[in-house]
MARLUMVO-338737 format. One line per field, with one value per residue (C-alpha): residue in one letter; x, y, z. Coordinates in steps of 0.5 Angstrom, whole numbers, plus 2048, in hexadecimal, padded with zeros to 3 digits. Layout:
MARLUMVO-338737
r [A;...]
px [X;...]
py [Y;...]
pz [Z;...]
END
This chain:
MARLUMVO-338737
r [M;E;I;R;N;N;L;F;I;K;T;A;A;G;I;L;F;F;L;I;S;V;F;V;Y;S;Q;D;I;Q;V;S;G;R;V;M;E;S;G;T;D;E;P;L;T;G;V;N;I;T;I;R;G;T;L;F;G;C;V;S;D;V;E;G;N;F;L;L;K;T;N;T;P;P;P;F;V;M;V;F;S;F;V;G;Y;A;K;Q;D;I;E;I;T;D;A;V;S;D;L;L;I;E;M;E;Q;R;A;I;L;G;Q;E;V;V;I;S;A;S;R;V;E;E;N;I;M;A;S;P;V;T;I;E;K;L;T;S;R;D;I;E;Q;L;P;T;A;N;F;Y;D;G;L;Y;T;I;K;G;V;D;M;N;V;H;S;L;T;F;R;F;P;N;A;R;G;F;T;G;E;T;N;V;R;M;N;Q;L;V;D;G;V;D;N;S;S;P;G;L;S;F;S;A;G;N;I;F;G;L;S;D;I;D;I;E;N;V;E;L;L;V;G;A;S;S;A;L;Y;G;P;G;G;M;N;G;V;L;L;M;N;S;K;N;P;F;D;Y;E;G;L;T;V;S;L;Q;G;G;L;M;H;I;D;D;P;H;L;D;N;P;S;P;M;V;D;F;N;F;R;Y;A;K;N;F;N;D;K;L;A;F;K;V;T;G;A;Y;L;N;A;T;D;W;Y;A;V;D;Y;R;D;K;N;D;L;D;N;P;G;S;T;R;E;S;N;Q;G;Y;D;G;V;N;V;Y;G;D;D;I;I;V;P;V;N;L;Q;E;L;A;P;T;I;L;A;G;V;A;E;A;R;G;L;V;P;G;T;P;E;Y;E;N;F;I;N;D;N;L;H;L;F;P;N;Q;N;I;S;R;T;G;W;K;E;A;D;M;V;D;Y;G;T;R;I;Y;R;F;N;G;A;L;H;Y;R;F;T;K;T;L;E;G;I;I;R;G;G;Y;G;S;G;T;T;V;Y;T;A;Q;N;R;F;A;F;K;N;F;S;M;S;N;V;Q;A;E;I;K;N;P;D;F;Y;L;R;S;Y;Y;V;W;E;N;S;G;D;S;Y;N;A;G;G;A;G;M;Q;I;N;E;A;W;K;S;S;E;D;W;Y;E;D;Y;I;A;A;F;T;Q;Q;I;L;L;Y;P;D;N;L;Q;N;A;Y;D;F;A;R;Q;V;A;E;N;R;D;V;Y;G;N;I;H;K;P;D;T;T;A;F;P;F;A;G;S;D;E;F;N;N;Y;F;D;H;V;I;N;T;P;I;H;E;G;G;A;K;V;L;D;K;S;K;M;F;H;T;E;G;M;Y;N;F;S;K;Y;I;P;W;F;Q;L;Q;A;G;A;S;Y;R;Y;Y;I;I;N;S;E;G;T;V;F;A;D;T;P;G;N;P;I;N;I;N;Q;F;G;G;F;V;Q;I;N;K;E;L;L;N;N;H;L;K;V;T;L;A;A;R;Y;D;K;N;E;Y;F;K;G;R;A;T;P;R;F;S;L;V;Y;S;I;D;N;D;L;D;H;T;L;R;T;S;I;Q;T;A;Y;R;F;P;S;I;A;D;Q;W;V;N;L;D;V;G;A;Y;R;V;I;G;G;L;P;E;V;H;A;L;Y;D;F;E;N;N;P;V;Y;P;L;S;N;A;N;P;I;S;G;E;P;V;L;D;D;G;P;Y;E;F;Q;E;F;E;P;E;K;V;T;A;Y;E;I;G;Y;K;G;L;F;L;N;K;L;L;F;I;D;S;Y;V;F;V;N;R;Y;K;G;F;L;A;T;Q;V;L;V;Q;N;P;Y;E;P;D;E;R;R;F;Q;T;T;V;N;T;S;E;P;V;T;A;W;G;W;A;F;G;A;D;M;L;L;L;K;G;F;F;V;G;G;N;I;A;Y;N;A;L;E;S;I;K;D;R;P;P;G;F;Q;S;R;F;N;T;P;R;Y;R;F;N;L;N;V;G;K;R;K;F;H;D;Q;I;G;F;K;I;S;Y;R;W;Q;D;T;F;L;W;E;S;A;F;G;V;A;Q;I;P;A;Y;A;M;L;D;A;Q;V;S;Y;T;F;D;E;L;Y;T;T;V;K;I;G;G;S;N;V;M;N;D;W;Y;T;S;S;F;G;S;A;S;I;G;G;L;Y;Y;L;T;L;V;F;D;G;L;A;G;N;E;K]
px [80E;80F;809;805;806;804;7FE;7FC;7FD;7FA;7F4;7F3;7F4;7EF;7EA;7EB;7EA;7E4;7E1;7E2;7E0;7D9;7D7;7D1;7CD;7C6;7C1;7BA;7B7;7B9;7B7;7B8;7B6;7B7;7B8;7B6;7B6;7AF;7AC;7B2;7B2;7BA;7BD;7C1;7C8;7CB;7C5;7C6;7C1;7C2;7BD;7BC;7BF;7C4;7CB;7C7;7C7;7C9;7C9;7C5;7CA;7CA;7C3;7C0;7BF;7C1;7C1;7C0;7C1;7C0;7BF;7BB;7B4;7AE;7AB;7B1;7B2;7B6;7B9;7BB;7BF;7C3;7C6;7C2;7BB;7B6;7B7;7B2;7B0;7AD;7AA;7AC;7A7;7AA;7AE;7AE;7B0;7AE;7AE;7AE;7B0;7AF;7B3;7B2;7B7;7B8;7BC;7C1;7C6;7C7;7C4;7CA;7CB;7D2;7D6;7DD;7DA;7D7;7D9;7D2;7CD;7CA;7C7;7CD;7C8;7C9;7D0;7D3;7D9;7DB;7DB;7DC;7DA;7DB;7D6;7D8;7D4;7D8;7DE;7DC;7DA;7E1;7E5;7EC;7EF;7EE;7EA;7F0;7F2;7EB;7EB;7ED;7E5;7E3;7E2;7E8;7ED;7F4;7F8;7FF;802;809;809;803;802;804;7FF;7FB;7F6;7F6;7F1;7F1;7F9;7FF;802;809;80D;807;800;801;7FB;7F6;7F5;7F3;7F0;7EE;7E9;7EB;7F2;7F7;7FA;800;807;809;810;810;809;806;800;803;7FD;7F9;7FF;7FD;7F5;7EF;7ED;7E8;7E4;7E4;7E3;7DC;7DC;7E1;7E0;7E4;7E3;7E6;7E9;7EB;7E9;7EE;7E8;7E6;7EB;7F1;7F8;7F9;7F2;7F4;7F1;7ED;7EC;7EB;7E7;7E7;7E3;7E3;7DD;7DA;7DA;7D3;7D0;7D5;7D6;7D9;7DF;7E1;7E7;7E9;7EF;7F1;7F6;7F8;7FD;802;807;804;808;80D;814;817;815;815;80E;808;808;803;800;7FC;7F8;7F5;7F0;7EC;7E7;7E4;7DF;7DB;7D5;7D4;7CC;7CD;7D1;7D8;7DB;7E2;7E5;7EC;7EE;7F4;7F7;7FD;7FF;805;807;80C;80C;80C;813;815;818;819;820;820;826;824;827;824;81E;81B;821;820;827;82A;82D;833;836;835;836;83B;837;831;82D;827;821;820;828;82B;833;833;831;835;837;83C;83C;843;843;849;849;849;84F;853;858;85A;85A;85F;863;865;866;86A;86E;86F;872;877;874;875;86F;86F;873;870;871;86D;867;867;866;860;85D;85E;85A;855;850;851;84D;846;841;83F;83D;83F;83B;83D;839;833;82E;827;822;820;827;826;81F;81B;815;812;80C;80A;804;802;7FC;7F9;7F4;7EF;7E9;7E5;7DF;7DA;7D4;7D3;7CC;7C7;7CB;7D2;7D7;7DF;7E4;7EB;7EF;7F6;7F9;800;802;808;80A;810;80F;813;811;814;816;81D;81F;81C;81B;81A;816;818;814;811;80C;807;803;7FD;7F9;7F2;7ED;7E7;7E0;7DA;7D3;7CE;7D0;7D8;7DE;7E5;7EA;7F2;7F7;7FE;802;809;80D;813;817;81A;81F;81D;822;824;825;827;82C;82E;831;835;838;839;83D;841;842;846;84A;849;846;84D;851;84C;84C;853;854;84F;852;859;857;853;858;85D;859;856;85D;85F;859;856;851;84E;84A;845;84B;84E;848;847;84F;84E;848;84B;852;84E;849;84F;84A;847;840;841;843;84B;84F;856;859;857;85B;857;84F;84A;843;83F;839;832;831;838;83B;83F;839;835;83A;83B;833;832;837;834;82C;82E;832;82E;82E;832;837;838;833;82C;828;822;821;81A;816;812;80C;805;800;7FA;7F3;7ED;7E6;7DF;7D9;7D2;7CE;7C8;7C3;7C4;7C3;7BD;7BE;7C5;7CA;7D0;7D6;7DD;7E3;7EB;7F1;7F8;7FE;805;80B;811;815;81B;81F;826;828;827;821;820;824;824;82A;82A;827;824;81D;819;813;80D;807;801;7FA;7F3;7EC;7E6;7DE;7D9;7D2;7CC;7C6;7C0;7BC;7B6;7B2;7B8;7BA;7C0;7C6;7CB;7D2;7D7;7DD;7E4;7EA;7F1;7F7;7FE;805;80A;80F;80A;805;7FE;7F9;7F1;7ED;7E6;7E1;7DA;7D5;7CE;7CA;7C3;7BE;7BA;7B5;7B1;7B3;7BB;7BC;7BF;7C4;7C9;7CF;7D5;7DA;7E0;7E5;7EC;7F1;7F8;7FD;804;809;80A;80F;814;813;815;81A;81D;825;826;82D;82B;832;832;82E;82B;823;822;81C;81A;81A;81F;822;824;827;82B;82F;832;833;82E;82E;836;837;832;82F;82D;827;829;827;822;81E;824;828;82E;82E;82B;831;831;82D;832;82F;82A;82E;82C;826;821;81D;816;813;812;80A;804;801;7FA;7F5;7EE;7EA;7E3;7DE;7D8;7D4;7CE;7CA;7C4;7C0;7BC;7B7;7B4;7BA;7BE;7C3;7C7;7CC;7D1;7D6;7DA;7DF;7E4;7EA;7F0;7F4;7FA;7FE;805;805;80A;80F;816;81C;823;829;830;835;83D;83B;841;845;848;844;83D;837;830;82A;822;81E;816;815;80E;80D;80C;807;800;7FF;7F8;7F5;7EE;7EA;7E3;7E0;7DA;7D7;7D0;7CE;7C7;7C4;7C1;7BC;7BC;7C2;7C7;7CB;7CF;7D4;7D9;7DD;7E2;7E6;7EB;7F1;7F5;7FA;7FB;802;806;809;810;812;819;81E;81E;817;812;80A;809;802;803;7FC;7F9;7F4;7EF;7ED;7E7;7E3;7DE;7DB;7D5;7D3;7CD;7CD;7C9;7C8;7C5;7C4;7CA;7CF;7D2;7D7;7DA;7DE;7E2;7E6;7EB;7EF;7F4;7F7;7FF;802;808;80B;810;813;81A;81B;81A;816;813;80C;808;804;7FD;7FA;7F4;7F2;7EC;7EA;7E5;7E2;7DC;7DA;7D5;7D2;7D1;7CC;7CC;7D3;7D3;7D9;7DA;7DF;7E1;7E5;7E8;7EE;7F1;7F4;7F1;7F4;7FB;7FD;803;803;807;803;80A;811;815;810;80E;80B;804;801;7FB;7F9;7F4;7F1;7EC;7E9;7E5;7E2;7DE;7DA;7D6;7D3;7CF;7CE;7CA;7C6;7BE]
py [7B8;7B2;7AE;7B4;7B5;7AE;7AE;7B4;7B1;7AA;7AE;7B2;7AC;7A8;7AE;7AE;7A7;7A6;7AC;7A9;7A2;7A4;7A8;7A6;7A9;7A7;7AD;7AE;7B4;7BA;7C1;7C6;7CD;7D4;7DA;7E1;7E8;7EA;7EF;7EF;7E7;7E8;7E2;7E2;7DF;7DC;7DB;7D6;7D1;7CC;7C7;7C9;7C6;7C2;7C4;7C2;7C8;7CB;7D2;7D4;7D5;7DB;7DA;7D9;7D2;7CD;7C5;7C2;7BB;7B8;7B2;7B6;7B3;7B8;7BC;7C1;7C8;7CB;7D2;7D7;7DD;7E2;7E9;7EF;7EA;7E8;7E1;7DB;7D5;7D0;7C9;7C3;7BD;7B9;7BA;7C0;7C2;7C9;7CD;7D4;7D9;7E0;7E4;7EB;7F1;7F3;7F7;7F3;7F7;7F4;7EE;7EA;7E3;7E3;7DD;7DF;7E4;7DE;7D8;7D7;7DA;7E0;7E7;7EC;7F1;7EC;7EB;7EC;7EF;7F4;7F0;7F1;7ED;7ED;7E8;7E6;7EB;7F0;7ED;7EE;7F5;7F7;7FC;7F9;7F4;7EE;7ED;7ED;7F4;7F7;7F5;7FC;7FE;7FB;800;801;7FD;7FF;7FC;7FB;7FA;7F7;7F6;7F4;7ED;7EE;7F2;7F1;7F4;7F6;7F9;7FE;7FF;7FB;7F8;7F8;7F4;7EF;7EF;7E9;7EC;7EA;7E3;7E1;7DB;7D8;7D2;7D2;7D1;7D6;7DA;7DC;7D9;7D4;7D7;7DE;7E0;7E4;7E3;7E5;7E9;7E4;7E1;7DA;7DC;7DC;7DE;7E3;7DE;7D9;7DD;7DD;7E2;7E6;7E7;7EC;7EB;7F2;7F2;7ED;7E6;7E1;7DE;7DA;7DA;7D9;7DD;7E3;7E6;7ED;7F1;7EC;7E6;7E6;7E0;7DF;7D9;7D6;7D3;7CC;7C8;7C5;7CC;7CF;7CA;7CB;7CF;7D6;7D9;7E0;7E4;7EB;7EF;7F6;7FC;7FE;803;809;80F;80B;80F;808;805;807;804;801;7FA;7F5;7F0;7EA;7E6;7DF;7DB;7D5;7D1;7CA;7C7;7C1;7BE;7B6;7B5;7B9;7B4;7B5;7BC;7BF;7C5;7C8;7CF;7D2;7D9;7DC;7E3;7E7;7EE;7F3;7F5;7FC;7FF;801;808;80B;80E;813;813;80E;813;819;818;81F;821;81F;822;81D;818;814;81A;81F;81B;816;812;811;80B;80B;807;803;803;7FD;7FC;803;801;805;7FF;802;80A;80C;814;818;81D;818;814;81B;81B;813;815;81B;818;812;817;81B;815;813;81A;819;81E;81B;81B;820;825;82C;82A;824;827;82D;828;825;82B;82F;829;827;82C;828;822;824;821;81C;814;810;80A;805;806;801;7FF;801;7FB;7FB;7F8;7F3;7F0;7ED;7F1;7EC;7E9;7E2;7DF;7D7;7D5;7CE;7CB;7C5;7C2;7BC;7BC;7B6;7B6;7B0;7B3;7B9;7BC;7B9;7BB;7B9;7BD;7BC;7C3;7C4;7CA;7CD;7D4;7D7;7DE;7E3;7EA;7EF;7F0;7F5;7F2;7F4;7F5;7F4;7ED;7EA;7E4;7E0;7D9;7D9;7D4;7D1;7CB;7C8;7C2;7C2;7BD;7BF;7BC;7C0;7C1;7C7;7C5;7C3;7C3;7BF;7C2;7C1;7C4;7C4;7CA;7CA;7D0;7D0;7D7;7D4;7D9;7DF;7E4;7EA;7EF;7F4;7F0;7ED;7F5;7F4;7EE;7EF;7F5;7F1;7EC;7F1;7F5;7F4;7FA;7FB;7FB;800;805;805;806;80C;80F;80F;812;817;819;81A;81E;823;824;826;82A;82C;831;82B;827;824;822;81E;81A;818;816;812;80E;80D;80A;806;803;803;806;80D;80F;80D;806;807;802;805;7FF;7FA;7F4;7F5;7F5;7FA;7FC;7F8;7FC;7F9;7F5;7F4;7EC;7EE;7F0;7EA;7E5;7E8;7E9;7E2;7DF;7E3;7E2;7DA;7DA;7D9;7DE;7DA;7D9;7E0;7E1;7E4;7DE;7DC;7D5;7D3;7CD;7CD;7C9;7CA;7C4;7C7;7C3;7C6;7C4;7C7;7C5;7C9;7C5;7CA;7C5;7C1;7C7;7CB;7D1;7D3;7D2;7CF;7CE;7CB;7CA;7C8;7C8;7C6;7C9;7C6;7CA;7C8;7CE;7CC;7D2;7CE;7D4;7D9;7DD;7DA;7D7;7D0;7CC;7C8;7C1;7C4;7C7;7CB;7C7;7CA;7C8;7CC;7CA;7CD;7CD;7D1;7D1;7D6;7D7;7DB;7DD;7E1;7E5;7EA;7E7;7E6;7EE;7EC;7E8;7E6;7E3;7E0;7DC;7DA;7D7;7D4;7D3;7D1;7D1;7CD;7D3;7D7;7D7;7D5;7DB;7DC;7E1;7E2;7E6;7E9;7EC;7EF;7F0;7F4;7F5;7FC;7FA;7F3;7F3;7F3;7F9;7FD;7F9;7FB;7F7;7F7;7F3;7F1;7ED;7EA;7E8;7E6;7E4;7E0;7E3;7E1;7DC;7E2;7E6;7DF;7DC;7E1;7E1;7E5;7E9;7EF;7F2;7F8;7F4;7ED;7EC;7E7;7E4;7E6;7DF;7DE;7D8;7DD;7E2;7DD;7DC;7E2;7E2;7E7;7E5;7E5;7EB;7F0;7F4;7FC;800;804;80C;80B;805;805;800;803;80A;809;80B;806;808;806;80B;806;800;7F9;7F8;7F4;7EF;7ED;7E6;7E5;7E4;7E4;7EB;7EC;7F1;7F3;7F6;7FA;7FC;7FF;7FF;800;7FD;800;800;806;809;802;7FE;802;805;801;804;801;804;803;805;801;801;7FC;7FB;7F7;7F4;7F1;7F5;7F1;7F7;7F7;7F9;7FB;7F9;7F9;7F4;7F6;7FE;802;7FC;7F9;7F3;7F7;7F3;7F6;7F3;7F4;7EF;7EE;7F0;7F1;7F8;7F9;7FF;7FD;800;803;804;807;809;809;808;80A;807;808;804;806;803;808;808;803;7FF;804;805;809;808;80A;809;80D;80A;80D;80A;80D;80B;80E;810;80A;80C;80A;809;806;808;804;802;802;801;800;803;804;806;80D;811;812;80E;80E;80B;80D;809;809;804;7FF;7F8;7F8;7FE;7FE;7F7;7F3;7F9;7FA;7FF;801;807;807;80D;80C;811;810;815;815;811;80F;808;804;7FE;7FA;7FD;804;80A;80F;813;810;816;816;813;813;80D;80D;806;804;7FF;7FE;7F7;7F4;7ED;7E9;7E4;7E0;7DF;7DE;7E4;7EA;7F0;7F4;7FA;7FE;801;801;808;80B;812;80E;812;80E;80D;808;805;803;805;802;7FF;7FF;806;804;807;806;7FF;7FF;7F8;7F4;7EE;7E9;7E4;7DE;7DA;7D4;7D3;7CD;7CC;7C6;7C3;7C3]
pz [805;800;804;803;7FC;7FB;7FF;7FB;7F4;7F6;7F9;7F3;7EF;7F3;7F2;7EB;7EA;7EE;7EA;7E4;7E6;7E9;7E3;7E0;7DA;7DB;7DC;7DE;7DC;7D7;7D7;7D2;7CF;7CF;7D3;7D0;7D3;7D4;7D0;7CB;7C9;7C9;7CB;7D2;7D2;7D8;7DC;7E2;7E2;7E8;7EC;7F3;7F8;7F4;7F0;7E9;7E4;7DE;7DA;7D4;7CE;7C9;7C6;7CD;7CC;7D2;7D3;7DA;7DB;7E2;7E5;7EB;7EB;7EA;7EC;7EE;7ED;7E8;7EA;7E4;7E7;7E3;7E5;7E4;7E3;7E8;7EA;7E8;7EB;7E6;7E9;7E4;7E5;7DE;7D9;7D5;7CE;7CC;7D3;7D2;7D7;7D7;7DC;7DE;7DF;7E6;7EA;7EE;7F2;7F9;7F7;7F5;7F9;7FC;800;802;808;80C;808;807;802;804;801;800;804;80A;80A;811;80E;808;801;7FA;7F4;7ED;7E9;7E2;7DF;7E3;7E0;7D9;7DA;7DD;7D9;7DA;7D6;7DB;7E1;7E6;7E4;7E5;7EC;7EE;7ED;7F3;7F9;7FD;7F9;7F7;7F1;7F2;7EB;7EA;7E2;7DD;7E0;7E7;7EB;7F2;7F5;7FC;801;808;807;809;803;800;7FB;7FB;7FF;805;808;803;801;7FA;7F9;7F2;7F2;7FA;7F8;7FB;7F5;7F9;7F7;7FD;7FE;7FB;7FE;7F9;7F5;7EE;7EB;7E7;7E4;7E7;7E8;7E3;7DC;7DB;7D7;7DD;7E3;7E6;7EB;7F0;7F7;7FB;803;805;80C;811;80F;812;817;811;80C;810;811;80C;80C;80F;80A;806;802;7FA;7F8;7F0;7EE;7E7;7E3;7E4;7DE;7E0;7DF;7DA;7D4;7CE;7CA;7CC;7C8;7C9;7C6;7C8;7C4;7C7;7C6;7CC;7CC;7C8;7C9;7CD;7CD;7CE;7C8;7C1;7BF;7C3;7C4;7C4;7C9;7C8;7CD;7CA;7CF;7CE;7D2;7D0;7D5;7D4;7D8;7D7;7D9;7DF;7E3;7E0;7DE;7DC;7DA;7D7;7D7;7D4;7D3;7D0;7D0;7CD;7CD;7CF;7D6;7D9;7DA;7E1;7DF;7E5;7E5;7EA;7EF;7F5;7FA;7F7;7F4;7F4;7F0;7E9;7E7;7EB;7E5;7E4;7E0;7E5;7EB;7ED;7F2;7EE;7F0;7EB;7ED;7E7;7E6;7E9;7EA;7ED;7F4;7F9;7FE;802;801;7FE;7FF;7FC;802;807;804;802;808;807;7FF;800;805;801;7FB;800;802;7FB;7F9;7FF;804;80B;810;815;811;80F;808;809;80D;808;802;805;808;801;7FD;802;7FE;7F8;7FA;7FA;7FF;7F9;7FA;7F4;7F1;7EB;7E5;7E4;7DF;7DD;7DF;7D8;7D7;7DC;7DB;7D6;7D5;7D0;7D5;7D4;7D7;7D6;7DA;7DA;7DF;7DF;7E3;7E3;7E7;7E9;7ED;7F1;7F3;7F2;7F8;7F8;7F3;7F2;7EF;7EC;7EA;7E7;7E5;7E2;7E1;7DF;7DD;7DC;7E0;7E4;7EC;7F1;7F7;7FB;7F4;7ED;7EB;7E5;7E5;7DF;7DD;7E5;7E5;7EA;7EA;7EE;7EF;7F3;7F5;7F8;7FA;7FC;7FD;7FF;807;807;803;803;7FF;7FE;7FA;7F8;7F5;7F3;7F0;7EC;7EB;7E4;7E2;7E6;7E9;7ED;7E8;7ED;7F0;7E9;7E7;7ED;7EC;7E5;7E7;7EC;7E7;7E2;7E7;7EF;7F2;7F6;7F0;7ED;7F2;7F3;7EC;7EC;7F2;7EF;7E9;7EC;7F1;7EB;7E7;7EC;7EE;7E7;7E5;7EC;7E8;7E4;7E9;7E4;7DF;7E5;7E6;7DF;7DF;7E5;7E3;7DC;7DF;7E4;7DE;7D9;7D4;7D2;7D1;7C9;7CB;7CA;7CE;7D1;7D3;7CE;7D2;7D8;7D9;7D8;7DA;7D6;7D2;7D2;7CC;7CB;7CA;7D1;7D5;7D2;7D4;7DB;7DC;7DA;7DF;7E4;7E3;7E2;7E9;7EF;7F4;7FA;7F5;7F3;7EE;7ED;7EB;7F0;7F1;7F4;7F4;7FA;7FB;7FF;801;804;806;809;80A;80D;80F;810;815;815;812;819;81D;81C;821;81E;818;81A;815;817;813;814;80F;80F;80B;80A;807;804;803;7FE;7FB;7FB;7FF;7FA;7FD;804;80A;807;804;7FE;800;806;805;80B;80D;810;813;814;816;819;819;81A;81C;81B;81D;81A;81D;81B;820;821;81B;817;817;81B;819;81E;81C;821;81E;820;81E;820;81C;81E;81A;81D;81D;821;827;825;824;825;821;823;81F;821;81C;81C;816;817;812;813;80E;80D;806;808;803;809;80E;813;815;81A;81B;820;81C;81E;819;819;814;815;812;80B;809;806;80D;811;80D;807;807;801;7FF;7FB;7FB;800;805;807;808;80D;810;817;81A;820;81B;816;81A;81D;817;818;820;822;829;82A;825;825;820;820;81D;817;817;811;80D;808;80A;805;807;80F;814;81A;820;826;82C;82E;82E;82A;827;82B;827;82A;829;822;821;81D;81C;81E;81C;820;81B;81D;817;816;810;80C;806;803;7FD;7FB;7F5;7F4;7F5;7EF;7F4;7F8;7FD;801;806;80C;811;814;819;819;81F;81E;824;822;81C;817;814;811;815;812;817;817;81A;81B;81A;817;817;811;811;812;810;80F;80F;80E;812;814;81B;81F;822;82A;829;825;81E;81D;816;814;80E;80B;804;801;7FA;7F6;7F0;7EC;7E7;7E2;7DC;7D7;7DA;7DB;7E2;7E5;7EC;7F0;7F6;7FB;800;805;809;80F;813;81A;81C;81F;826;828;820;821;81C;815;816;810;811;809;80A;802;801;7FF;803;7FE;7F8;7F4;7EE;7E9;7E4;7DF;7DA;7D7;7D6;7D0;7CB;7C5;7C6;7C5;7C7;7CE;7D1;7D8;7DA;7E0;7E3;7E9;7ED;7F3;7F8;7F9;7FE;801;7FF;803;802;801;7FB;7FD;800;7FB;7FA;7F5;7F1;7F1;7EA;7E6;7E1;7DC;7DA;7D4;7D0;7CB;7C9;7C4;7C3;7BD;7BF;7B9;7B9;7C1;7C1;7C5;7C3;7C8;7C7;7CD;7D0;7D7;7D9;7D2;7D3;7D4;7DA;7DC;7E4;7E9;7EF;7F3;7F3;7EE;7EB;7E3;7E0;7DE;7D7;7D3;7D1;7CB;7C9;7C4;7C7;7C3;7C7;7C4;7C9;7C7;7CE;7CF;7C8;7C8;7C2;7C4]
END
């Protein structure tokens, strides 16, 4: 890998040197002028201005002014385009200094140009698959604090929220602690962590002021984008410094935790972003961006008993076996039940009193007192999540890019980025990501017909730790469970035999003796250790030691320094083939998985290396006077631990009318994913059980072949009972998951293109579906071990659904819109004990919105309402019903043209209706914000 690292660094450095060495300042022609709105003479900011057939262009500034410098010899055509306005083509024959462009407002619904659906530019109406797009103007209108939070407004999208900054979108079901069935790309770079396999929201992504557009390809997409795109691909593209030049700064202040019973006062949120871009004579350009966010995160405050979620009265005070959802250290690793232990306990007491086994006195003593021991499990006392994690969320993000245009159609780019954050994440336990970071460097060459891109991504878990595991480790540190339970049982027995009519007194006395401390903090035996109260020096000493000790050494610290190298390219051969369009591409990926044995099945100094490669070809052909578009695509990928897989795709798009205002589409697509790195190689001790990957190499570590395992009676690896009737669990071949997706859709424009309708119906049929399975080894033996692993199901899994969306432009620029989506999962046949499908999506959800981009000239607003149905959540953390919830977001903005500044006031969840989107995650309340954006875009002196 060292050779690969050096090669990448040398290549990138060589490209950078070449860019600078060939940089020239000479220009042949300048065109300047102003872009205005026809009829009002209002300047238009952010108009895209390009030279047709080249990469050259610029963007109008806040006063509508533009300056285009180019060495393209005239005559040439300048194209002026802006969302909501009719495109204009202007022929330029010589230098111009006072060009005046007046653009007319036009209905633009259904007219967006997209790239992700076919990897070539096409009108969204002609897209062969379901695709959604947010332009920069759409993003400006979102009523959420940032664009990523607002992705829920897209038709059919769910948003899983772990905490303030850790959230991710999903479509068409099947998600869990993270979303491994949807690819997320930022400027073409995979936004997933190489080892832990999650896309951590937008912690390492783009700022609102640097994002140009978002495209979401919904549904199977691995034919063009490679493994993982089972449910879609989210592409986030940043602004090119050639086109978007100048300084942009945003400052957002907000209030959170209003009427939060767990905080005394509302807490502030600060989000600062900057972007600076400079274009040197249309040959060399660069940009730098930065972001800083500081806030008190949302609290996870579900204190229900995991084993009795529907009983709000089950608390630590009322139930000695209480195991709180967001309470850690109280986990029941091995059930200790007083009634089950009673015969053994009473036999010991009888013998201690001199009674002889087998005598009537001995038997009578036991039989007379058995009823005193209730059917009650016992658990240790734990600590709330707020005592175990730092809710002070902090995000740092820096990015830079250098662009050089060799010719009018060839551009070279070198990018780099670094992001670091502190947040909380739900997986097998709740994990505190403290000073977690990801870095990347990218080199790319592209023109309209091809691109070649290489990037290198590496992560560092920093001071991250397993918060749930830390609770158990702290308990073991101050007093072993063996000693704790021994003391508890002895004290309970003593008290219940003395005072048989006061069970609660026996419970209280037993816990005080076991913990050497009463509820007031008094220590009974000063010379021995006592239960450490949260926040005390004792607790802090135990806590600091545990979270700074790696998991494989008995602590809770997560170590992960995994890396990933990726290179890919694509070429469009269409200009050489007159009768159809042809694109082909290839990719190579190399992983280095390095957790030093804390998370994965690697060992210190011996990381896991994985090679993966693939390629695709796509053909497009228009028939029937361009009314019918046929697309054929196929891809092949190979991972060194799995057999190769091919994924074909076929689609038809038929235009019902000559204006392309009504189109029908149908597609049959296949997609697949190699199991995630975590699903393959995880080897994590979470206390009560061990989470392991599905590869035979990982199973061999626990000798599954010679020491068989058995399924458990339910998906809970702690409470499930061994199922021995059918013999040991039989593993299938561990292989990639495959889906065949069938879809029919319709797009239509009505009422003189003021009403846009988009709808679809889909059926997804999965083969080799990857699911979790809980198992037990050496059942009912002293050395019993429990596992959770990933397996392929033998039976197919089928999901289906539909969605409908409508958007309409009203008089004077107002707009309304809405969408509704439905997802369902067919019941799974022959579902084995302990199996989880993790569909984890509501059957129904809908969005409604209304707004206007300009209201009384400089004022705009948008209001969005979302509702989703209740649904069953399944994950390694637990299983529970997620209640239905509704959410209202709103914003109003005002632009001060002379100050180049926009003020935006808004709120997410403005009704402050607290909700959770997944079991064990944070409870989300209202966030109210004020944003100031200074945009000195392309402020060229004329």
